[in-house]
N, CA, C and O atoms as a GROMACS GRO file, in nm:
protein
  232
    1UNK      N    1   0.235  -1.447   0.998
    1UNK     CA    2   0.334  -1.435   0.947
    1UNK      C    3   0.401  -1.337   0.945
    1UNK      O    4   0.321  -1.245   0.928
    2UNK      N    5   0.534  -1.286   0.955
    2UNK     CA    6   0.560  -1.118   1.036
    2UNK      C    7   0.685  -1.122   0.950
    2UNK      O    8   0.746  -1.224   0.921
    3UNK      N    9   0.726  -0.958   0.897
    3UNK     CA   10   0.816  -0.949   0.844
    3UNK      C   11   0.820  -0.738   0.897
    3UNK      O   12   0.758  -0.633   0.883
    4UNK      N   13   0.971  -0.810   0.977
    4UNK     CA   14   0.961  -0.626   1.040
    4UNK      C   15   0.948  -0.584   1.090
    4UNK      O   16   0.997  -0.471   1.082
    5UNK      N   17   0.869  -0.621   1.202
    5UNK     CA   18   0.825  -0.678   1.309
    5UNK      C   19   0.774  -0.470   1.325
    5UNK      O   20   0.805  -0.387   1.239
    6UNK      N   21   0.706  -0.444   1.434
    6UNK     CA   22   0.617  -0.375   1.476
    6UNK      C   23   0.713  -0.242   1.427
    6UNK      O   24   0.645  -0.168   1.356
    7UNK      N   25   0.818  -0.203   1.441
    7UNK     CA   26   0.854  -0.063   1.404
    7UNK      C   27   0.878  -0.072   1.280
    7UNK      O   28   0.918   0.040   1.249
    8UNK      N   29   0.879  -0.152   1.167
    8UNK     CA   30   0.824  -0.165   1.019
    8UNK      C   31   0.707  -0.124   0.994
    8UNK      O   32   0.689  -0.026   0.922
    9UNK      N   33   0.592  -0.203   1.058
    9UNK     CA   34   0.496  -0.172   1.072
    9UNK      C   35   0.436  -0.017   1.119
    9UNK      O   36   0.369   0.060   1.050
   10UNK      N   37   0.458  -0.009   1.186
   10UNK     CA   38   0.476   0.158   1.235
   10UNK      C   39   0.504   0.258   1.136
   10UNK      O   40   0.434   0.358   1.127
   11UNK      N   41   0.642   0.229   1.031
   11UNK     CA   42   0.665   0.314   0.984
   11UNK      C   43   0.615   0.298   0.851
   11UNK      O   44   0.666   0.360   0.757
   12UNK      N   45   0.542   0.238   0.840
   12UNK     CA   46   0.476   0.159   0.699
   12UNK      C   47   0.304   0.303   0.678
   12UNK      O   48   0.249   0.374   0.593
   13UNK      N   49   0.293   0.265   0.829
   13UNK     CA   50   0.155   0.302   0.864
   13UNK      C   51   0.188   0.434   0.847
   13UNK      O   52   0.112   0.518   0.801
   14UNK      N   53   0.311   0.454   0.886
   14UNK     CA   54   0.310   0.646   0.861
   14UNK      C   55   0.301   0.690   0.739
   14UNK      O   56   0.223   0.770   0.687
   15UNK      N   57   0.393   0.626   0.697
   15UNK     CA   58   0.360   0.666   0.500
   15UNK      C   59   0.294   0.680   0.472
   15UNK      O   60   0.259   0.769   0.395
   16UNK      N   61   0.206   0.547   0.550
   16UNK     CA   62   0.038   0.559   0.442
   16UNK      C   63  -0.015   0.716   0.480
   16UNK      O   64  -0.041   0.812   0.408
   17UNK      N   65  -0.017   0.696   0.628
   17UNK     CA   66  -0.083   0.882   0.673
   17UNK      C   67  -0.049   0.950   0.564
   17UNK      O   68  -0.123   0.993   0.475
   18UNK      N   69   0.061   0.959   0.573
   18UNK     CA   70   0.127   1.050   0.494
   18UNK      C   71   0.072   1.086   0.337
   18UNK      O   72   0.037   1.188   0.277
   19UNK      N   73   0.084   0.947   0.306
   19UNK     CA   74   0.059   0.974   0.137
   19UNK      C   75  -0.060   1.055   0.081
   19UNK      O   76  -0.077   1.143  -0.003
   20UNK      N   77  -0.161   0.957   0.199
   20UNK     CA   78  -0.312   0.965   0.205
   20UNK      C   79  -0.276   1.089   0.189
   20UNK      O   80  -0.214   1.108   0.085
   21UNK      N   81  -0.295   1.192   0.263
   21UNK     CA   82  -0.261   1.338   0.242
   21UNK      C   83  -0.277   1.425   0.117
   21UNK      O   84  -0.353   1.522   0.112
   22UNK      N   85  -0.182   1.373  -0.005
   22UNK     CA   86  -0.154   1.393  -0.089
   22UNK      C   87  -0.302   1.430  -0.201
   22UNK      O   88  -0.398   1.362  -0.164
   23UNK      N   89  -0.325   1.494  -0.291
   23UNK     CA   90  -0.470   1.477  -0.313
   23UNK      C   91  -0.450   1.385  -0.458
   23UNK      O   92  -0.527   1.435  -0.540
   24UNK      N   93  -0.410   1.323  -0.491
   24UNK     CA   94  -0.375   1.230  -0.611
   24UNK      C   95  -0.394   1.070  -0.512
   24UNK      O   96  -0.444   0.972  -0.567
   25UNK      N   97  -0.366   1.066  -0.422
   25UNK     CA   98  -0.399   0.926  -0.418
   25UNK      C   99  -0.449   0.920  -0.254
   25UNK      O  100  -0.427   0.983  -0.151
   26UNK      N  101  -0.546   0.778  -0.308
   26UNK     CA  102  -0.635   0.696  -0.207
   26UNK      C  103  -0.642   0.611  -0.153
   26UNK      O  104  -0.686   0.511  -0.210
   27UNK      N  105  -0.603   0.602  -0.020
   27UNK     CA  106  -0.559   0.496   0.051
   27UNK      C  107  -0.704   0.450   0.117
   27UNK      O  108  -0.790   0.510   0.182
   28UNK      N  109  -0.684   0.283   0.055
   28UNK     CA  110  -0.844   0.229   0.097
   28UNK      C  111  -0.775   0.126   0.219
   28UNK      O  112  -0.660   0.086   0.201
   29UNK      N  113  -0.828   0.099   0.308
   29UNK     CA  114  -0.834  -0.041   0.424
   29UNK      C  115  -0.945  -0.135   0.379
   29UNK      O  116  -1.064  -0.105   0.368
   30UNK      N  117  -0.886  -0.254   0.354
   30UNK     CA  118  -1.006  -0.388   0.348
   30UNK      C  119  -0.975  -0.477   0.457
   30UNK      O  120  -0.876  -0.550   0.450
   31UNK      N  121  -1.064  -0.478   0.576
   31UNK     CA  122  -1.021  -0.570   0.662
   31UNK      C  123  -1.037  -0.715   0.624
   31UNK      O  124  -1.151  -0.753   0.599
   32UNK      N  125  -0.908  -0.826   0.616
   32UNK     CA  126  -0.919  -0.955   0.604
   32UNK      C  127  -1.054  -1.018   0.617
   32UNK      O  128  -1.093  -1.084   0.521
   33UNK      N  129  -1.128  -1.006   0.717
   33UNK     CA  130  -1.254  -1.107   0.677
   33UNK      C  131  -1.330  -1.076   0.613
   33UNK      O  132  -1.424  -1.151   0.591
   34UNK      N  133  -1.319  -0.927   0.545
   34UNK     CA  134  -1.419  -0.898   0.387
   34UNK      C  135  -1.410  -1.026   0.328
   34UNK      O  136  -1.519  -1.065   0.286
   35UNK      N  137  -1.303  -1.113   0.309
   35UNK     CA  138  -1.333  -1.151   0.230
   35UNK      C  139  -1.319  -1.105   0.079
   35UNK      O  140  -1.245  -1.008   0.062
   36UNK      N  141  -1.370  -1.152  -0.018
   36UNK     CA  142  -1.386  -1.097  -0.151
   36UNK      C  143  -1.440  -1.013  -0.158
   36UNK      O  144  -1.535  -0.984  -0.085
   37UNK      N  145  -1.372  -0.911  -0.300
   37UNK     CA  146  -1.498  -0.732  -0.306
   37UNK      C  147  -1.454  -0.704  -0.462
   37UNK      O  148  -1.359  -0.778  -0.485
   38UNK      N  149  -1.469  -0.671  -0.510
   38UNK     CA  150  -1.491  -0.634  -0.661
   38UNK      C  151  -1.283  -0.572  -0.710
   38UNK      O  152  -1.219  -0.483  -0.655
   39UNK      N  153  -1.256  -0.627  -0.780
   39UNK     CA  154  -1.146  -0.597  -0.741
   39UNK      C  155  -1.021  -0.678  -0.703
   39UNK      O  156  -0.911  -0.637  -0.740
   40UNK      N  157  -1.036  -0.818  -0.614
   40UNK     CA  158  -0.993  -0.844  -0.524
   40UNK      C  159  -0.906  -0.938  -0.584
   40UNK      O  160  -0.821  -0.998  -0.519
   41UNK      N  161  -0.930  -0.957  -0.727
   41UNK     CA  162  -0.892  -1.093  -0.802
   41UNK      C  163  -0.774  -1.019  -0.868
   41UNK      O  164  -0.684  -1.086  -0.919
   42UNK      N  165  -0.769  -0.911  -0.871
   42UNK     CA  166  -0.674  -0.799  -0.990
   42UNK      C  167  -0.500  -0.808  -0.946
   42UNK      O  168  -0.487  -0.791  -0.825
   43UNK      N  169  -0.416  -0.823  -0.993
   43UNK     CA  170  -0.295  -0.820  -0.983
   43UNK      C  171  -0.263  -0.704  -0.936
   43UNK      O  172  -0.337  -0.608  -0.964
   44UNK      N  173  -0.177  -0.690  -0.877
   44UNK     CA  174  -0.141  -0.551  -0.889
   44UNK      C  175   0.050  -0.606  -0.812
   44UNK      O  176   0.100  -0.676  -0.724
   45UNK      N  177   0.094  -0.499  -0.938
   45UNK     CA  178   0.207  -0.516  -1.036
   45UNK      C  179   0.267  -0.380  -0.974
   45UNK      O  180   0.186  -0.287  -0.972
   46UNK      N  181   0.460  -0.342  -0.899
   46UNK     CA  182   0.535  -0.280  -0.839
   46UNK      C  183   0.635  -0.227  -0.971
   46UNK      O  184   0.692  -0.320  -1.028
   47UNK      N  185   0.649  -0.151  -1.001
   47UNK     CA  186   0.738  -0.103  -1.100
   47UNK      C  187   0.870  -0.030  -0.994
   47UNK      O  188   0.844   0.061  -0.915
   48UNK      N  189   1.005  -0.087  -1.008
   48UNK     CA  190   1.055   0.014  -0.923
   48UNK      C  191   1.138   0.071  -0.999
   48UNK      O  192   1.159  -0.003  -1.095
   49UNK      N  193   1.203   0.179  -1.008
   49UNK     CA  194   1.292   0.280  -1.078
   49UNK      C  195   1.357   0.298  -1.022
   49UNK      O  196   1.349   0.284  -0.900
   50UNK      N  197   1.501   0.358  -1.114
   50UNK     CA  198   1.607   0.378  -1.051
   50UNK      C  199   1.650   0.492  -0.952
   50UNK      O  200   1.741   0.502  -0.870
   51UNK      N  201   1.528   0.587  -0.998
   51UNK     CA  202   1.528   0.753  -0.979
   51UNK      C  203   1.307   0.672  -0.872
   51UNK      O  204   1.204   0.629  -0.923
   52UNK      N  205   1.351   0.697  -0.729
   52UNK     CA  206   1.234   0.651  -0.633
   52UNK      C  207   1.062   0.726  -0.682
   52UNK      O  208   0.942   0.701  -0.668
   53UNK      N  209   1.134   0.806  -0.732
   53UNK     CA  210   0.929   0.896  -0.710
   53UNK      C  211   0.916   0.830  -0.902
   53UNK      O  212   0.822   0.884  -0.959
   54UNK      N  213   0.963   0.770  -0.955
   54UNK     CA  214   0.917   0.701  -1.083
   54UNK      C  215   0.863   0.574  -1.055
   54UNK      O  216   0.800   0.510  -1.138
   55UNK      N  217   0.897   0.524  -0.900
   55UNK     CA  218   0.809   0.374  -0.896
   55UNK      C  219   0.651   0.453  -0.950
   55UNK      O  220   0.611   0.568  -0.968
   56UNK      N  221   0.572   0.254  -0.965
   56UNK     CA  222   0.458   0.294  -0.930
   56UNK      C  223   0.416   0.163  -0.936
   56UNK      O  224   0.482   0.066  -0.975
   57UNK      N  225   0.252   0.167  -0.878
   57UNK     CA  226   0.204   0.033  -0.906
   57UNK      C  227   0.037   0.059  -0.937
   57UNK      O  228  -0.049   0.141  -0.906
   58UNK      N  229   0.052  -0.091  -1.038
   58UNK     CA  230  -0.072  -0.073  -1.118
   58UNK      C  231  -0.150  -0.196  -1.104
   58UNK      O  232  -0.258  -0.207  -1.161
   0.00000   0.00000   0.00000
């Protein structure tokens, strides 16, 4: 399944790299082959706001 192609993926990875430098952001990469792991069944909810900096993920 492909969404956006290589250019979009590159932009997303660059954004994650930049975000990971923030002291309050922790980016973790878990390979698909890992299977289940603690919290893998937890829901991820994205809340979008009118002001982008108020967006949050829980």
